DRENGUTOR-579262 format. One line per field, with one value per atom (N, C-alpha, C): residue in three letters; y, x, z; residue number from 1; atom name. Coordinates in pm, 1 decimal, decimal comma, padded with zeros to 6 digits, always signed. Example, Ala and Ser with C-alpha at 12.3 -4.5 7.8 and 13.67 -1.06 7.14 Angstrom:
BEGIN
residu <- c(ala ala ala ser ser ser)
north <- c(-00569,0 -00450,0 -00330,0 -00225,0 -00106,0 +00003,0)
east <- c(+01319,0 +01230,0 +01320,0 +01285,0 +01367,0 +01290,0)
up <- c(+00780,0 +00780,0 +00780,0 +00708,0 +00714,0 +00787,0)
num <- c(1 1 1 2 2 2)
atome <- c(N CA C N CA C)
***
This chain:
BEGIN
residu <- c(met met met ile ile ile arg arg arg phe phe phe val val val glu glu glu ala ala ala met met met met met met val val val ala ala ala ala ala ala thr thr thr ile ile ile val val val val val val ala ala ala ile ile ile ala ala ala leu leu leu tyr tyr tyr ala ala ala val val val lys lys lys tyr tyr tyr asp asp asp thr thr thr gly gly gly gln gln gln val val val ala ala ala ala ala ala gly gly gly ile ile ile ala ala ala asp asp asp leu leu leu lys lys lys gly gly gly gln gln gln ile ile ile arg arg arg asp asp asp glu glu glu arg arg arg glu glu glu thr thr thr met met met thr thr thr ile ile ile leu leu leu arg arg arg ala ala ala glu glu glu trp trp trp ser ser ser leu leu leu leu leu leu asn asn asn gln gln gln pro pro pro glu glu glu arg arg arg ile ile ile gln gln gln gln gln gln leu leu leu ala ala ala glu glu glu lys lys lys his his his leu leu leu glu glu glu leu leu leu glu glu glu pro pro pro val val val arg arg arg ser ser ser ser ser ser gln gln gln ile ile ile arg arg arg asp asp asp leu leu leu gly gly gly asp asp asp ile ile ile pro pro pro glu glu glu met met met ala ala ala ser ser ser asp asp asp glu glu glu ala ala ala met met met ala ala ala asp asp asp leu leu leu val val val glu glu glu arg arg arg ser ser ser leu leu leu ser ser ser ala ala ala leu leu leu gly gly gly arg arg arg arg arg arg ala ala ala asp asp asp gln gln gln his his his arg arg arg)
north <- c(+03128,8 +03005,7 +02982,5 +03014,2 +02996,0 +03087,4 +03210,7 +03302,9 +03246,4 +03181,5 +03123,1 +03010,8 +02926,0 +02816,3 +02872,9 +02978,7 +03039,9 +03102,2 +03165,2 +03224,9 +03116,4 +03005,2 +02895,0 +02833,6 +02823,9 +02770,5 +02863,6 +02994,9 +03091,7 +03080,7 +03071,7 +03058,5 +02928,1 +02819,4 +02690,8 +02697,2 +02766,7 +02782,3 +02860,1 +02965,0 +03045,1 +02961,5 +02884,3 +02798,8 +02695,0 +02633,4 +02532,7 +02596,9 +02718,0 +02787,3 +02817,4 +02862,3 +02890,6 +02762,5 +02656,2 +02527,8 +02476,6 +02490,7 +02446,9 +02526,2 +02656,4 +02740,0 +02695,1 +02665,9 +02621,4 +02488,8 +02396,9 +02267,2 +02285,8 +02373,5 +02400,3 +02459,7 +02550,8 +02613,7 +02509,7 +02425,7 +02320,9 +02220,8 +02186,3 +02094,3 +02152,3 +02281,6 +02347,8 +02341,8 +02360,3 +02352,7 +02209,9 +02112,2 +01972,2 +01937,7 +01983,6 +01957,1 +02020,9 +02142,0 +02208,0 +02129,6 +02078,1 +01995,8 +01868,1 +01806,8 +01684,5 +01714,0 +01825,4 +01862,6 +01885,4 +01949,9 +01970,5 +01837,1 +01745,4 +01614,1 +01536,9 +01545,4 +01478,2 +01535,4 +01667,3 +01729,6 +01683,5 +01673,4 +01625,1 +01480,1 +01398,8 +01258,1 +01248,4 +01328,8 +01328,9 +01369,7 +01474,5 +01518,7 +01410,8 +01342,9 +01237,2 +01119,4 +01087,2 +00977,3 +01012,6 +01137,6 +01181,5 +01173,3 +01216,0 +01208,8 +01064,6 +00975,3 +00833,8 +00775,9 +00815,5 +00767,4 +00812,8 +00938,1 +00991,6 +00918,9 +00897,1 +00829,2 +00684,1 +00617,0 +00479,1 +00475,6 +00571,9 +00577,2 +00605,0 +00695,9 +00727,6 +00607,4 +00537,1 +00419,3 +00311,8 +00288,7 +00186,4 +00229,0 +00358,2 +00407,5 +00388,4 +00421,8 +00411,6 +00266,8 +00173,9 +00033,9 -00053,0 +00007,8 -00071,7 -00142,9 -00272,5 -00347,7 -00291,9 -00244,2 -00190,1 -00067,6 +00018,3 +00138,9 +00102,9 +00008,1 -00033,8 -00096,9 -00173,9 -00235,4 -00128,1 -00025,5 +00083,5 +00156,7 +00182,6 +00251,4 +00165,9 +00035,7 -00054,9 -00058,4 -00064,9 -00066,0 +00065,7 +00174,7 +00307,0 +00334,1 +00297,6 +00339,9 +00229,8 +00104,8 -00004,5 -00077,0 -00120,0 -00195,1 -00343,3 -00398,5 -00538,3 -00627,0 -00743,6 -00842,1 -00972,3 -01056,9 -01186,7 -01267,9 -01352,2 -01437,1 -01544,2 -01556,7 -01659,4 -01786,5 -01897,7 -02024,6 -02035,3 -01964,9 -01970,8 -01896,9 -01814,6 -01740,8 -01823,7 -01931,8 -02014,8 -02114,3 -02119,5 -02207,2 -02307,9 -02414,2 -02513,8 -02471,2 -02524,3 -02494,7 -02543,6 -02646,6 -02700,4 -02607,0 -02513,7 -02419,2 -02311,7 -02297,5 -02195,5 -02250,5 -02177,2 -02230,0 -02231,4 -02338,4 -02349,9 -02268,7 -02212,7 -02132,6 -02209,3 -02209,1 -02277,4 -02215,1 -02296,3 -02246,5 -02135,7 -02146,5 -02039,9 -01911,9 -01924,4 -01809,0 -01745,8 -01830,0 -01779,2 -01703,8 -01755,0 -01688,2 -01555,8 -01554,4 -01430,9 -01327,6 -01371,5 -01280,4 -01224,3 -01308,6 -01265,0 -01163,3 -01189,8 -01097,8 -00964,8 -00970,6 -00847,9 -00763,5 -00826,2 -00751,2 -00694,0 -00769,0 -00720,2 -00599,8 -00606,5 -00494,5 -00370,4 -00389,6 -00272,9 -00211,4 -00295,0 -00241,9 -00164,2 -00216,2 -00144,0 -00012,4 -00011,0 +00112,1 +00215,9 +00172,5 +00267,3 +00322,9 +00238,7 +00286,6 +00387,9 +00360,5 +00454,0 +00588,1 +00584,3 +00709,0 +00785,7 +00714,9 +00780,5 +00850,2 +00795,8 +00853,8 +00972,2 +00995,3 +01107,5 +01234,8)
east <- c(-04727,3 -04662,9 -04664,7 -04777,3 -04789,3 -04690,4 -04670,1 -04575,4 -04432,5 -04399,6 -04267,1 -04246,5 -04345,4 -04337,9 -04325,6 -04403,8 -04395,7 -04258,0 -04202,5 -04069,5 -03964,2 -03976,0 -03881,7 -03894,7 -04017,6 -04038,7 -03977,5 -03993,5 -03933,6 -03782,2 -03724,5 -03579,5 -03530,0 -03602,0 -03564,2 -03571,1 -03672,1 -03684,7 -03565,8 -03525,2 -03410,4 -03282,4 -03262,7 -03143,8 -03142,1 -03256,3 -03264,2 -03238,1 -03289,5 -03267,4 -03119,0 -03052,6 -02908,2 -02830,2 -02866,4 -02798,8 -02821,4 -02943,3 -02974,1 -02892,6 -02878,7 -02798,6 -02653,0 -02600,3 -02461,0 -02440,1 -02534,0 -02523,4 -02529,2 -02618,9 -02630,4 -02500,3 -02440,9 -02315,6 -02203,0 -02192,6 -02090,4 -02110,9 -02236,2 -02266,8 -02225,7 -02246,7 -02204,8 -02053,7 -01979,1 -01833,9 -01787,7 -01851,3 -01816,2 -01848,1 -01961,5 -01998,9 -01898,4 -01852,5 -01752,0 -01620,9 -01584,4 -01463,9 -01475,4 -01591,9 -01615,4 -01606,3 -01663,7 -01656,7 -01511,8 -01432,6 -01290,7 -01217,9 -01244,9 -01180,0 -01219,8 -01346,6 -01390,7 -01319,1 -01299,7 -01225,9 -01081,0 -01017,9 -00880,0 -00870,6 -00967,0 -00967,9 -00983,0 -01072,8 -01091,7 -00962,1 -00896,3 -00770,7 -00663,4 -00653,9 -00555,0 -00584,0 -00711,1 -00744,9 -00707,9 -00730,9 -00691,5 -00540,1 -00468,2 -00322,5 -00275,6 -00339,1 -00302,2 -00328,4 -00437,9 -00468,3 -00360,9 -00321,4 -00216,7 -00085,4 -00050,1 +00074,9 +00074,6 -00040,4 -00047,9 -00026,6 -00087,2 -00069,4 +00076,2 +00137,9 +00279,0 +00367,4 +00336,2 +00413,2 +00405,2 +00285,1 +00271,6 +00343,9 +00345,2 +00417,9 +00568,2 +00618,1 +00761,5 +00808,6 +00720,2 +00759,6 +00731,0 +00708,3 +00686,9 +00817,3 +00810,9 +00933,2 +01012,8 +00943,6 +01014,5 +01096,8 +01038,7 +01108,3 +01229,3 +01211,5 +01322,0 +01432,8 +01394,4 +01493,8 +01574,2 +01507,4 +01577,0 +01672,7 +01627,7 +01713,9 +01833,9 +01811,6 +01921,4 +02024,6 +01979,3 +02072,0 +02147,7 +02082,5 +02144,7 +02244,6 +02210,6 +02291,3 +02376,1 +02346,4 +02421,0 +02502,7 +02617,8 +02703,3 +02691,6 +02575,6 +02551,0 +02588,9 +02638,3 +02673,7 +02603,9 +02581,6 +02521,4 +02614,1 +02555,8 +02633,1 +02704,1 +02833,9 +02912,7 +02911,1 +02924,7 +02921,5 +03039,7 +03149,1 +03265,6 +03239,1 +03134,9 +03103,4 +03020,1 +02964,2 +02878,6 +02965,2 +02948,3 +03028,8 +02938,4 +03000,2 +02930,5 +02934,2 +02844,4 +02840,8 +02968,1 +03027,2 +03151,6 +03270,4 +03261,3 +03370,6 +03380,3 +03277,0 +03277,8 +03354,7 +03457,5 +03534,1 +03448,8 +03466,0 +03388,9 +03455,1 +03373,7 +03422,3 +03390,2 +03482,3 +03458,2 +03337,1 +03258,2 +03133,3 +03159,5 +03266,3 +03298,0 +03335,6 +03411,5 +03452,6 +03332,3 +03240,7 +03120,4 +03033,0 +03017,9 +02936,8 +03000,9 +03132,9 +03202,5 +03187,2 +03196,8 +03181,3 +03039,2 +02940,2 +02801,2 +02775,4 +02826,4 +02808,2 +02876,6 +02997,0 +03071,0 +02996,8 +02946,8 +02872,4 +02743,2 +02675,1 +02550,4 +02576,6 +02680,8 +02713,0 +02754,7 +02831,1 +02871,5 +02750,8 +02655,7 +02533,9 +02451,5 +02441,2 +02367,4 +02435,1 +02566,5 +02640,7 +02616,0 +02610,8 +02582,1 +02441,3 +02345,7 +02207,8 +02198,6 +02268,6 +02264,8 +02326,6 +02432,9 +02496,7 +02404,5 +02327,0 +02236,3 +02121,9 +02078,8 +01965,4 +02005,9 +02132,5 +02177,0 +02178,1)
up <- c(+03065,8 +03030,0 +02879,4 +02814,8 +02671,4 +02598,7 +02649,3 +02587,2 +02592,2 +02703,9 +02718,3 +02615,8 +02596,9 +02499,4 +02359,0 +02327,6 +02195,1 +02172,4 +02273,3 +02261,3 +02239,2 +02309,1 +02291,4 +02151,9 +02102,3 +01967,4 +01862,9 +01879,7 +01787,1 +01794,1 +01914,2 +01930,4 +01866,7 +01887,8 +01828,8 +01677,0 +01623,8 +01479,1 +01423,6 +01492,5 +01448,1 +01452,1 +01557,9 +01569,7 +01458,3 +01431,5 +01325,4 +01189,1 +01167,0 +01039,9 +01020,3 +01126,6 +01117,5 +01091,1 +01161,6 +01142,0 +01000,1 +00949,0 +00813,3 +00711,5 +00731,6 +00641,9 +00645,2 +00766,0 +00777,9 +00705,6 +00721,0 +00653,3 +00502,2 +00455,9 +00312,2 +00258,4 +00332,3 +00290,0 +00284,0 +00387,3 +00389,0 +00276,1 +00249,8 +00141,0 +00006,6 -00010,4 -00134,2 -00151,9 -00043,1 -00051,8 -00082,9 -00021,9 -00049,4 -00194,8 -00244,6 -00383,7 -00479,3 -00447,6 -00532,2 -00529,0 -00411,6 -00401,4 -00482,0 -00477,9 -00556,0 -00705,0 -00747,2 -00888,9 -00931,3 -00844,9 -00876,0 -00888,4 -00796,3 -00802,0 -00926,9 -00964,0 -01087,0 -01208,0 -01209,4 -01319,0 -01322,4 -01205,4 -01199,7 -01245,3 -01204,6 -01246,3 -01398,0 -01454,5 -01599,8 -01670,8 -01620,2 -01680,6 -01671,2 -01556,7 -01539,4 -01632,2 -01650,4 -01742,2 -01885,6 -01925,0 -02058,8 -02075,0 -01971,0 -01975,5 -01985,5 -01909,6 -01915,6 -02054,5 -02115,8 -02250,8 -02349,3 -02338,4 -02426,6 -02402,1 -02275,6 -02243,6 -02290,8 -02280,9 -02331,5 -02482,9 -02552,4 -02697,7 -02732,9 -02660,5 -02686,0 -02654,1 -02544,4 -02506,8 -02615,4 -02666,9 -02771,2 -02898,8 -02927,4 -03044,3 -03025,7 -02907,9 -02882,8 -02873,6 -02842,1 -02825,2 -02946,9 -03060,1 -03180,0 -03216,5 -03241,9 -03271,5 -03389,8 -03491,8 -03607,2 -03568,3 -03485,7 -03441,7 -03356,7 -03266,0 -03179,8 -03263,1 -03363,9 -03452,4 -03524,6 -03576,9 -03646,5 -03552,5 -03430,7 -03334,0 -03295,6 -03278,9 -03244,5 -03356,5 -03480,8 -03594,1 -03605,6 -03572,0 -03584,2 -03472,0 -03349,0 -03234,3 -03170,4 -03198,2 -03136,7 -03241,8 -03201,9 -03293,5 -03260,2 -03287,8 -03256,1 -03373,3 -03341,2 -03442,2 -03407,6 -03504,7 -03474,0 -03382,4 -03301,7 -03211,5 -03293,2 -03267,6 -03335,3 -03250,6 -03314,0 -03239,9 -03144,3 -03172,8 -03083,9 -02952,0 -02948,6 -02827,1 -02729,5 -02774,5 -02690,9 -02614,9 -02484,7 -02399,2 -02328,5 -02284,5 -02204,2 -02058,3 -01981,2 -01838,8 -01770,7 -01822,8 -01766,6 -01785,0 -01878,7 -01903,2 -01795,7 -01713,9 -01609,2 -01490,4 -01443,3 -01329,8 -01204,0 -01127,8 -01004,5 -00894,9 -00808,3 -00697,3 -00569,4 -00478,5 -00351,1 -00283,5 -00212,4 -00154,3 -00052,8 +00027,9 +00123,8 +00050,4 -00054,7 -00133,3 -00203,1 -00251,9 -00318,2 -00218,7 -00098,8 +00002,4 +00043,1 +00061,5 +00098,2 -00012,5 -00137,7 -00250,3 -00255,2 -00231,4 -00231,6 -00120,7 -00002,0 +00110,5 +00080,7 +00027,0 -00004,5 -00107,7 -00213,3 -00315,4 -00260,0 -00173,3 -00113,1 -00024,3 +00057,1 +00145,8 +00067,3 -00039,0 -00118,3 -00189,2 -00232,8 -00295,9 -00194,7 -00072,5 +00031,8 +00065,8 +00066,9 +00093,6 -00014,9 -00140,4 -00250,7 -00238,9 -00202,4 -00185,8 -00073,5 +00036,0 +00149,2 +00109,1 +00029,0 -00016,0 -00109,5 -00191,0 -00284,7 -00211,6 -00099,5 -00025,5 +00060,2 +00075,0 +00158,6 +00084,3)
num <- c(1 1 1 2 2 2 3 3 3 4 4 4 5 5 5 6 6 6 7 7 7 8 8 8 9 9 9 10 10 10 11 11 11 12 12 12 13 13 13 14 14 14 15 15 15 16 16 16 17 17 17 18 18 18 19 19 19 20 20 20 21 21 21 22 22 22 23 23 23 24 24 24 25 25 25 26 26 26 27 27 27 28 28 28 29 29 29 30 30 30 31 31 31 32 32 32 33 33 33 34 34 34 35 35 35 36 36 36 37 37 37 38 38 38 39 39 39 40 40 40 41 41 41 42 42 42 43 43 43 44 44 44 45 45 45 46 46 46 47 47 47 48 48 48 49 49 49 50 50 50 51 51 51 52 52 52 53 53 53 54 54 54 55 55 55 56 56 56 57 57 57 58 58 58 59 59 59 60 60 60 61 61 61 62 62 62 63 63 63 64 64 64 65 65 65 66 66 66 67 67 67 68 68 68 69 69 69 70 70 70 71 71 71 72 72 72 73 73 73 74 74 74 75 75 75 76 76 76 77 77 77 78 78 78 79 79 79 80 80 80 81 81 81 82 82 82 83 83 83 84 84 84 85 85 85 86 86 86 87 87 87 88 88 88 89 89 89 90 90 90 91 91 91 92 92 92 93 93 93 94 94 94 95 95 95 96 96 96 97 97 97 98 98 98 99 99 99 100 100 100 101 101 101 102 102 102 103 103 103 104 104 104 105 105 105 106 106 106 107 107 107 108 108 108 109 109 109 110 110 110 111 111 111 112 112 112 113 113 113 114 114 114 115 115 115 116 116 116)
atome <- c(N CA C N CA C N CA C N CA C N CA C N CA C N CA C N CA C N CA C N CA C N CA C N CA C N CA C N CA C N CA C N CA C N CA C N CA C N CA C N CA C N CA C N CA C N CA C N CA C N CA C N CA C N CA C N CA C N CA C N CA C N CA C N CA C N CA C N CA C N CA C N CA C N CA C N CA C N CA C N CA C N CA C N CA C N CA C N CA C N CA C N CA C N CA C N CA C N CA C N CA C N CA C N CA C N CA C N CA C N CA C N CA C N CA C N CA C N CA C N CA C N CA C N CA C N CA C N CA C N CA C N CA C N CA C N CA C N CA C N CA C N CA C N CA C N CA C N CA C N CA C N CA C N CA C N CA C N CA C N CA C N CA C N CA C N CA C N CA C N CA C N CA C N CA C N CA C N CA C N CA C N CA C N CA C N CA C N CA C N CA C N CA C N CA C N CA C N CA C N CA C N CA C N CA C N CA C N CA C N CA C N CA C N CA C N CA C N CA C N CA C N CA C N CA C N CA C N CA C N CA C N CA C)
***
C-alpha cells in the first residue's frame, strides 16, 4: 500500500511539474506580448506628439493668412453686400418642407452611392 501511495505522489509531482512548465511558458509568451504592446503604445505616443507639433505649426494664423493672400482672391466685404433679413424672400411652409425633404433624400442617395 505504501508503494502505491509513493508511486501516486511521484506521478502527481511529475504532473504538477509539467503543468508548472506549461504555465511558465505561457506566462513568458504573455509577457512578450505585453512588451510588444508597450512598444507600440510608445511609438504611437511619439507619433501623436509629432503630429500635434505639426498641426500647431500648420495652424499658425500668420501662415494661414499668407496662404489665403497667396491662393485666394478675397476682398473686404462692401456695405452693399450686407442685406436685411427682410430682403430674403419668404417661402411657403409646404414648399419649404418639400424642398427640405427633397434635399435630404438626394443627400441620402449620394451617400448610398458613395458606399457602394
